N, C-alpha and C positions, 0 to 999 in steps of 0.2 A: 555643428556650432558650438564652439565653447561657452561654456558659462560666462566667463570674462567677455567674450567676444558679444554676446547677446547683451550684456549688462551696457557695454561701449554703445552699442548700436541703438538700446532703447532709449539712454539718458540722450543721445545726440538727437534723436527723434522728436526729443521732448524738448529740444532747443537749448539744453544746457553745454553742449558740445563737450559732454564727458568731464566737465569739471569736478576738482577734487572736493570731499565735502566742505572744507573749510573756505575753499573760494565760493561756494555755492551758498554757504550760510552768510558770507558776507554781503551776498544781495539782499538776504531776507531780515525783518526784524527778528529778536529772540522770541521764541513761543516759553510763555508764562505757565508754569506749572506750579501750582497750589498744593504744597504736602500740610498735612494735618499730623500729630502723632503725640505720641506722650512724652512727658518731660523725664527720660531716664537715657542712660549711658549709651544705649545699643543704637540711637541715633546716629551716632559718630561718622558712618559713611556719608549721612545725607549732611551735615555739618563739613566734614573735610570737602565734599564734592564741591560745595558753595565756596568755601573758603580757599580750595587751593586750585579752583576754577576748574574742574574736571565737566561742572554740568555747562558751564560757559561755552567751553571746548564743542559742547554738542549744541552749540546755539539756543541753549535755554536759559531762561530767569527764575530759576528756584527761590519761591519764598515759604516760609514754614510758620505754623503755630502751633503752639502745646495746647492740646485738650486738657479741659479738667475734667471729663471722664468720657468712657465709651459711648454713652448715649448722646453726649453733644457731639460727638465726633462723627456718630452717623447721622444723628439729625441732619447736620449741616453737609456731609458728605452727600447724602439723597437728595438736599436740595440743590446741590452744585455749587455750592459755597467754596467745596475744595477739590481739586482733581485727584488726590493720590491721597493716602492713608497709609501709615505704618502702624501696624495694629494687630491683636491678637487674631489669628485665624478661626479661632472660635466664635469671634462676632461675625466674621464673612457666614459659616454656616448656621450662627442662630438666626439673623436677619433674613437670609436667603429663606429660611424653614418657618419663619413667623414664632420664631421661639423667642427672640429679642424682648428688648423694653416697648412697652406698647406707645411711647412717646413719640417711636420712629414710625411715622408713615411711609414707606418704601416700596416700590414695586418689587423688592428681592431680587436685584440683578447685580449684587455685587460679587466682586470673583478677585481671586488671589493670583496675581500675576509674575511674583517673584518669593522666594523664603527670604527668611532673616537669621533667626535663631532660635533656641529652645524656650526661650524665656530666662534662663538661668534663675529660675525660681528656687526661693529660700522662705521658709516659715518662721518669721520672728517673733515673739512674744515680749511682752513689756518686762522690765528687769525683776519683778516680784513672781512670774510664773516661771516654772523650771521645767515642765515636762508636758504631755499630752494631757495626763490626767487633770493637772490643772485646767485646764479650758473647759472642762464642765460646768455649766452653769453662768459660762459667760458669754461676751459678743465679741466676734470677730470680724475686721474691716476688709470689707469688699469693694472691688469698682463698682459692680452691678450684680444684683442677685442672680440674674437669669445668663449672665453673659461674662466673657472675660476669662478669668483663670478661676470663677469661683467653684466650678465642677471640679477642678483638679483639687483644690483645697478640701471638696465635700470627701471626694475618693482618697484622701491622706486620712481625713479624720475617721472614715469611715474602717477604714484597715486599720485604725489602731483601737477600733471600738467605740467610738463615738458616732452615735447615730442622731438622725433628726429629733429635734426634742431635747437634746444633751446639751446644744447651746445656740444662740442665736447669729445669724449674718445680718450685718446693717450696710448699707451702700454710703462708703466714704467719698469715692472718685478714684482717680489713676494713683499710682504707683507715688508721686509726690505727697498727694493728699493721703493716703493710707499711712504714709511714713510720719507724716506731721500729727496723724490723729492717734497713732501709738506712741508718740515719744513725748506728746504735749498735754495729755489728757488721760485719765483713769476710765473712760469709756469703754475703749477696747482692749481685750487680752492678747491679739495677735493680727498677723498678717502677713501674706505671701509679698516679697519684696524682690527686687530684681536691682542690679547695679544702675548708679551708686548709693543706693538707699540702704541695700544691705552691710555693705560696709560702714556707712553712717550711724545704722543702727547698733552694730557692732561698737562703733566707739561710744556710743550712749549707754552702754550697759544693758542692752537687750541681749535676749538669749535667742540662738539659733536652734531651732528644735528638729527640723529637718532639711531636706533637699527632695523638691517635688520628683524629679526624676528618679531618685530611687523607690518611689511608689508606683510609678506610673510608666517608666521606660521612656520610649521615645514621644518625644511631643513635639508639635510645629505649633511655636510660639508666636512671635512679631513675622509679619508679613508683607509685603507690598500689595494694597488693594486698590481697587477702583472701580466705577460702576462700567457696566459693559457698556452702556449706550455711550457713554464718554470715550471708552477705548475705540470703540468703531468709527469714532469720527477723528481720533487723534492716533491712531496705530503709530504713526512715524514718531510722534512728539512721545510716545511712551517707550519706544525701542530706544530712542537717543537718551530719555532719562535713565533706563536700564544701564547702558552704556556708559554713562556717566557715574553711576553709582557703582558700578563694578570696577571701574578705572579707579574710584576712589578706595574701593577695598584692596585693590593691589597695591597701591600707594601705602595703607594702612598696615599690610601684612610684611610689608618691607621694613626690617628691623631698622636701617638705616633713618625712620623717619618717626621713631620711638619718639624723640623729643617732643617733634613737632606736633604730634598728634595727641600727646599729653597736654601741652599749650592750647590745642583746638578744645580738649575737654574741660579745661579749667575755664576757659573763656567763653565759648559758645553752650557749653553743657552745664556751667555754672558747680563743676565738681570740685570740692575743697582740694586746695594743692597739696594737703598733708594724706589724701586718699587716693590721688590721680592717677598714681603710677600703678598702686593696686588694682584700680578699676580697670586700666588698660589692658594690664596683664588677663585680667577676667573675662573681659569681653573679646579679646583677639586671641581667643585660646580655640586653636583648630580643633580640637575634639570637642568642646561643650561651649565655647564663644560663638560668633556671628560667622556662619558658612561663607568660606572663603570666596566660593563662585556663585551665591545667592541662589541656588537649589533649594526645590520644598520637597521636605522629608515626607514621602505619603506616607510611611508607616506612622508618622507622627500626627497626620490626619486623620488617620484611621483611630488612632487613641482619641482624637476630639469626639469622631462621629460615635464611638463607644460610651464615652461620657456623656453625650448629648443624648443617646438612646436611651441610658441611664434614668438622666436626672432632668435632661430637658422637659420644658412643658408648652404647648401641648405635648402629649406622649406619640412619640413617633419613632420608629427603626431606621436608623440612617446606615447606609452600607456603602457607598459609592463615593471615595474620595476627588474622582475627577471631575464631579458635577460643580463643584466650588473652585474648581482652577483652571486658568487657560497661561499653559507654559511657552505657548507659541511665541510672545512676542521676547519673553525672556532667551528662548533659542535663537530667534534673529539677532537679538543683542549679542550673544556669544561669537556668531559669525562674522 
């Protein structure tokens, strides 16, 4: 019996008479998916998915909230206030291993279900800081001291000869807050930024000291994340969410939609019009931007495990990237 025939017979047995997905959706209310993410340009697939109706075609009502920090994000994701997070893969490992912020009391059941990008992370300093050596004795802004991209920053600094005690790290919050701290106060000397805030920092006279990937190679930054318990109850909803996201990605990578995509960046992403085109080019770069098919970079996850084994507390040796990943729903969405 062919798989197609099995599908028809199974749906008929359920009383749906093999309705098309759109016809079946018309009989049910849209499922709500509450998404929390950082206020960065790599959210463009979610914004486009909402604006262009790709999630609606999957009978989903997707709502979003920008988090002030990773601690807030995981507190509320653990509490069930949100269903999906677009967040650093490092956060998944940290909270599953008990190495995250103590404010998050979670059972450690977070899992990454699809990829996003490498973070496109660059280290920017305020205008009076010109080199790595100028960072000695200063305070650098991070999201949270034990999670996010902090260990990437520590590895970069260590590589150029700056060790613990040579500088201070202070939690300033997500990328928008780090950018604001760097450009409006003299308290912080530098911070890792991503689009569009790297472009805005450049416009404000800040100095680009380095690109993170030049120091660490492969890195899995932003990923789609949910609690395993939520996924077990909402597997079909998750598959449809991924399908809507991937449809938005295909639309974004179609050059004919460039102007419309830039319009979404400026409107939903609050990206200044004067840098929106540059931002578009940065995040929709097939080599270093958002991954076109939503795959997770396993080598990039191994980099996270190496960094966590080196700097994470309590000390652990972490080896297995698949412990924190469930790609089965992404594969279903691709089919």
